[in-house]
TIBAZA-204537 format. One line per 10 residues: number of its first residue (from 0); their letters; for each residue x, y, z of C-alpha. Coordinates in steps of 0.02 Angstrom, whole numbers. Example, Ala and Ser with C-alpha at 12.3 -4.5 7.8 and 13.67 -1.06 7.14 Angstrom:
BEGIN
0 = as = 615,-225,390  684,-53,357 $
END
This chain:
BEGIN
0 = xxxxxxxxxx = -12228,3851,-11200  -12316,3783,-11048  -12352,3887,-10897  -12275,3789,-10751  -12349,3803,-10579  -12282,3725,-10412  -12428,3689,-10305  -12356,3699,-10129  -12375,3734,-9948  -12256,3685,-9806 $
10 = xxxxxxxxxx = -12407,3650,-9699  -12487,3473,-9733  -12677,3441,-9758  -12717,3606,-9851  -12777,3527,-10012  -12616,3530,-10115  -12648,3363,-10201  -12831,3389,-10212  -12802,3553,-10302  -12676,3481,-10419 $
20 = xxxxxxxxxx = -12782,3339,-10476  -12947,3437,-10489  -12866,3586,-10569  -12778,3478,-10698  -12942,3396,-10741  -13032,3565,-10759  -12898,3637,-10863  -12901,3473,-10977  -13096,3492,-10990  -13065,3665,-11073 $
30 = xxxxxxxxxx = -12955,3570,-11201  -12793,3627,-11132  -12645,3504,-11139  -12600,3470,-10954  -12460,3381,-10868  -12464,3338,-10683  -12299,3303,-10603  -12307,3208,-10436  -12158,3256,-10328  -12226,3179,-10166 $
40 = xxxxxxxxxx = -12160,2997,-10127  -12331,2959,-10057  -12395,2962,-10238  -12566,3025,-10196  -12586,3134,-10347  -12532,2988,-10461  -12664,2867,-10385  -12798,3013,-10387  -12767,3024,-10573  -12802,2844,-10604 $
50 = xxxxxxxxxx = -12622,2791,-10625  -12564,2642,-10509  -12408,2703,-10427  -12357,2521,-10379  -12356,2469,-10561  -12262,2623,-10637  -12102,2557,-10712  -12035,2733,-10715  -12066,2884,-10604  -12002,3058,-10573 $
60 = xxxxxxxxxx = -11862,2975,-10482  -11793,2917,-10648  -11801,3094,-10710  -11716,3173,-10562  -11575,3051,-10569  -11554,3063,-10766  -11600,2880,-10787  -11739,2926,-10914  -11794,3071,-11014  -11955,3156,-10964 $
70 = xxxxxxxxxx = -12045,3098,-11113  -12013,2917,-11067  -12085,2938,-10896  -12246,3025,-10940  -12404,2920,-10950  -12580,2970,-11006  -12725,2949,-10894  -12878,2912,-10992  -12990,2920,-10837  -12925,3088,-10787 $
80 = xxxxxxxxxx = -12898,3168,-10961  -12721,3232,-10943  -12539,3170,-10931  -12453,3109,-10774  -12272,3097,-10719  -12296,2972,-10581  -12218,2953,-10410  -12205,2820,-10278  -12089,2777,-10132  -11934,2768,-10246 $
90 = xxxxxxxxxx = -11940,2957,-10256  -11875,2973,-10080  -11707,2897,-10138  -11686,3031,-10261  -11650,3157,-10121  -11508,3047,-10058  -11436,3024,-10230  -11443,3211,-10269  -11364,3262,-10102  -11180,3279,-10173 $
100 = xxxxxxxxxx = -11228,3318,-10345  -11181,3485,-10430  -11331,3576,-10499  -11452,3464,-10406  -11583,3602,-10389  -11597,3612,-10587  -11632,3429,-10618  -11817,3447,-10644  -11804,3614,-10734  -11673,3543,-10856 $
110 = xxxxxxxxxx = -11773,3385,-10889  -11935,3478,-10929  -11858,3572,-11070  -11901,3426,-11184  -12088,3436,-11144  -12123,3619,-11119  -12186,3640,-11295  -12307,3490,-11280  -12417,3570,-11146  -12518,3726,-11104 $
120 = xxxxxxxxxx = -12499,3699,-10913  -12387,3595,-10801  -12436,3574,-10624  -12316,3507,-10493  -12380,3425,-10332  -12250,3456,-10195  -12223,3367,-10037  -12277,3460,-9875  -12097,3505,-9824  -11950,3602,-9884 $
130 = xxxxxxxxxx = -11834,3475,-9959  -11738,3453,-10120  -11894,3389,-10210  -11987,3550,-10168  -11834,3653,-10217  -11830,3568,-10387  -12008,3604,-10409  -11986,3788,-10365  -11838,3812,-10479  -11931,3733,-10622 $
140 = xxxxxxxxxx = -12089,3835,-10596  -12144,4002,-10669  -12265,4028,-10525  -12315,3963,-10350  -12493,3915,-10325  -12525,3912,-10136  -12685,3813,-10068  -12719,3859,-9889  -12847,3843,-9758  -12918,3998,-9674 $
150 = xxxxxxxxxx = -12853,3966,-9497  -12711,4049,-9393  -12597,3897,-9402  -12610,3915,-9589  -12546,4093,-9575  -12396,4039,-9492  -12360,3912,-9621  -12382,4042,-9757  -12257,4151,-9681  -12124,4018,-9688 $
160 = xxxxxxxxxx = -12168,3979,-9871  -12150,4159,-9918  -11975,4161,-9845  -11937,4005,-9944  -11999,4084,-10111  -11899,4240,-10074  -11737,4132,-10052  -11775,4040,-10217  -11799,4206,-10308  -11637,4280,-10239 $
170 = xxxxxxxxxx = -11530,4127,-10285  -11583,4006,-10418  -11746,4063,-10500  -11769,4254,-10506  -11909,4240,-10623  -12020,4147,-10491  -12186,4232,-10442  -12325,4203,-10325  -12460,4150,-10451  -12599,4151,-10321 $
180 = xxxxxxxxxx = -12670,4100,-10152  -12818,3983,-10154  -12933,3967,-10011  -12979,3786,-9983  -13099,3687,-9865  -13188,3847,-9846  -13338,3854,-9727  -13423,4027,-9725  -13522,3982,-9566  -13356,3993,-9463 $
190 = xxxxxxxxxx = -13323,4168,-9409  -13130,4129,-9390  -13124,4067,-9576  -13204,4235,-9635  -13095,4332,-9522  -12930,4246,-9585  -12990,4260,-9761  -13005,4449,-9744  -12839,4460,-9674  -12761,4363,-9824 $
200 = xxxxxxxxxx = -12854,4481,-9947  -12794,4635,-9852  -12616,4579,-9864  -12600,4491,-10033  -12739,4590,-10130  -12770,4528,-10305  -12643,4381,-10277  -12793,4296,-10188  -12897,4197,-10311  -13083,4254,-10317 $
210 = xxxxxxxxxx = -13132,4066,-10325  -13152,3983,-10153  -13148,3796,-10140  -13284,3744,-10013  -13282,3591,-9901  -13358,3455,-10003  -13381,3272,-9978  -13368,3227,-10166  -13190,3303,-10165  -13141,3185,-10025 $
220 = xxxxxxxxxx = -13225,3033,-10104  -13160,3050,-10281  -12981,2993,-10248  -13037,2820,-10182  -13107,2791,-10361  -12949,2856,-10439  -13027,3003,-10533  -13047,3188,-10512  -13208,3251,-10438  -13260,3321,-10612 $
230 = xxxxxxxxxx = -13260,3136,-10672  -13344,3069,-10509  -13479,3197,-10498  -13466,3343,-10615  -13618,3432,-10534  -13538,3435,-10355  -13488,3599,-10276  -13312,3546,-10275  -13302,3508,-10459  -13389,3669,-10505 $
240 = xxxxxxxxxx = -13271,3771,-10400  -13114,3694,-10483  -13189,3729,-10649  -13211,3906,-10596  -13037,3916,-10535  -12966,3847,-10704  -13066,3983,-10794  -12990,4114,-10677  -12814,4050,-10709  -12840,4045,-10901 $
250 = xxxxxxxxxx = -12900,4220,-10905  -12756,4277,-10798  -12626,4195,-10914  -12703,4278,-11066  -12694,4454,-10977  -12512,4420,-10932  -12475,4367,-11113  -12553,4530,-11173  -12448,4633,-11055  -12288,4555,-11108 $
260 = xxx = -12317,4574,-11296  -12216,4735,-11351  -12321,4877,-11420 $
END
């Protein structure tokens, strides 16, 4: 069964979509079967995976509104090497349609039951706000992967996100865990960056990934070509960092699996 991670942070511009796309490609490069679900109406993860959001006949909107089964919506990106459940502006309408629906928080979770056995990992790219789309992602997820910049405003956003996760745990998904915190756009020459990084480690301990994603121009350029950095420039610092993150996540998953096997 797939491990499902919601990649989220209520603060924008911290590298959520960059992380989703490049982590998906890196996990796929290790021969894992990966599904990327784009829950953001902007559709950046869709486009960054080489899928044209404007020509997608079906999107996650159709899944959330029960118009289509998850398997009917998933498309394979030959360029990226993994499957995508695309999004575009239509997804915004899903929030309105779900507003008065009973069990609306469970729509994505229930829809994914038919594809869980098809993948090793499912990554959900969330919009930068707490709305019904993000709630659906958190209810469907096993863990929360939090990309964040090492700056003080990011710490404020992190506190709000932790409160949200706790509310989800207490109400609709008690199994939800913090999978890990990922330091992104890292510049070790900045003393503020290293200071905030130290505070994050002091507070969250081993929940902070050892892998650090550096500021890297190739990571910024790759989306304009519709491919992950690994396909655009596999020798770039950004691509190498996400490969290291994939390795760290795989090792952690294996350790967790061993711990849950009864003696």
